[in-house]
C-alpha positions as CSV (number, residue, x, y, z in Angstrom):
1,M,293.9,-133.5,22.6
2,L,291.3,-131.2,20.9
3,N,291.4,-130.3,17.3
4,V,289.6,-127.0,16.7
5,K,288.8,-127.1,13.0
6,Y,288.0,-124.3,10.6
7,N,284.9,-123.1,12.5
8,R,283.9,-121.2,15.6
9,S,283.6,-123.2,18.8
10,Y,282.5,-122.6,22.4
11,Y,283.6,-124.9,25.2
12,K,282.3,-124.5,28.8
13,N,283.1,-126.5,32.0
14,C,285.3,-129.0,30.1
15,Y,288.5,-130.9,30.8
16,I,291.1,-131.1,28.0
17,E,294.3,-133.1,28.3
18,G,297.3,-133.3,25.9
19,A,300.7,-134.8,25.6
20,V,302.2,-132.5,23.1
21,D,299.6,-129.8,22.2
22,A,296.4,-130.0,24.2
23,I,294.5,-127.7,21.7
24,W,295.5,-127.1,18.1
25,G,293.8,-126.3,14.8
26,F,292.8,-123.6,12.5
27,G,289.6,-122.2,14.1
28,K,288.4,-119.7,16.6
29,A,287.4,-121.0,20.0
30,V,286.4,-119.7,23.4
31,F,287.0,-121.7,26.5
32,E,285.1,-120.8,29.6
33,N,285.7,-122.4,33.0
34,C,287.8,-125.2,31.6
35,T,290.8,-127.2,32.9
36,L,293.7,-127.8,30.6
37,N,296.1,-130.4,31.7
38,Q,299.5,-131.0,30.1
39,I,301.0,-134.5,30.7
40,R,304.4,-134.2,28.9
41,V,307.6,-132.3,29.8
42,G,307.9,-129.5,27.3
43,G,304.4,-129.8,26.0
44,A,302.2,-126.9,25.1
45,Y,298.5,-126.0,25.7
46,T,298.0,-124.5,22.2
47,A,299.3,-124.7,18.7
48,G,297.8,-122.9,15.7
49,G,297.5,-124.0,12.2
50,T,298.7,-122.2,9.0
51,E,295.6,-119.9,9.0
52,T,294.5,-117.3,11.4
53,C,293.7,-118.9,14.7
54,Y,292.2,-117.4,17.8
55,F,291.8,-119.0,21.2
56,L,290.3,-117.2,24.2
57,F,290.5,-118.7,27.7
58,D,288.4,-117.1,30.4
59,Q,288.2,-118.4,34.0
60,C,290.3,-121.5,33.1
61,T,292.8,-123.5,35.0
62,F,296.1,-124.6,33.5
63,T,297.6,-127.6,35.2
64,A,300.4,-130.2,34.6
65,V,299.6,-133.4,36.4
66,S,300.8,-136.8,35.3
67,N,298.2,-139.2,34.0
68,V,298.7,-142.6,35.7
69,D,296.7,-144.4,32.9
70,V,298.9,-143.0,30.2
71,I,302.0,-143.9,32.0
72,V,300.9,-147.5,32.5
73,A,300.0,-147.8,28.9
74,I,303.3,-146.4,27.8
75,E,305.2,-148.8,30.1
76,K,303.1,-151.8,28.8
77,A,304.3,-150.9,25.3
78,G,307.8,-151.0,26.5
79,K,308.5,-147.4,26.1
80,D,310.3,-144.8,28.3
81,T,308.0,-142.7,30.4
82,V,310.5,-140.2,31.7
83,N,308.8,-137.3,30.0
84,C,305.4,-138.1,31.5
85,K,306.1,-138.6,35.3
86,T,307.3,-135.2,36.6
87,I,305.9,-132.5,34.3
88,S,307.9,-129.3,33.8
89,N,308.8,-126.7,31.2
90,V,305.1,-126.5,30.0
91,M,304.4,-123.7,27.4
92,F,301.3,-121.7,26.7
93,G,301.8,-122.2,23.0
94,C,303.7,-123.4,20.0
95,T,303.9,-120.5,17.7
96,W,304.9,-122.4,14.6
97,Y,302.8,-120.0,12.4
98,P,302.5,-116.2,12.8
99,D,298.7,-116.1,13.0
100,L,298.1,-117.9,16.4
101,H,296.4,-115.5,18.7
102,V,295.9,-116.7,22.4
103,Y,294.1,-114.6,25.0
104,I,294.1,-115.6,28.6
105,K,292.0,-113.7,31.2
106,N,290.8,-114.3,34.7
107,S,292.6,-117.7,34.8
108,V,294.9,-119.7,37.1
109,V,298.2,-121.3,36.2
110,T,299.5,-124.1,38.5
111,A,301.7,-125.6,35.9
112,P,305.6,-125.3,36.0
113,L,305.9,-123.0,33.0
114,N,309.0,-122.8,30.8
115,P,310.4,-119.3,31.4
116,T,309.7,-118.2,27.8
117,A,306.1,-119.7,27.9
118,W,305.9,-119.4,24.1
119,S,308.1,-121.1,21.5
120,N,308.2,-122.1,17.8
121,N,310.6,-124.9,18.7
122,C,308.2,-127.4,20.4
123,I,308.5,-131.1,20.6
């Protein structure tokens, strides 16, 4: 999970994985040639804070592949892993606040998206 604070950021050739929101925060960020992987059913790639937030994804790949290490750790803790084994209903963003702006261009999505893809009712 990546917290983009109150600044401007540039990420290139990176891998970001999240179990609820992969990227969240209050800043402005550009992601170039990055892979974003969601490892939870119903999780989202982005969530903005209470202030104006801008995320631009260019030449990125959006995936939803289970993380075996996370599943093993959850099982060792005696918790249920049903939401981590077969990922579905992934969303591009949790729009809890009106000032989240997400731009996606020249990118590939292999994740099984929720039909609405955007929601203010995320987990």
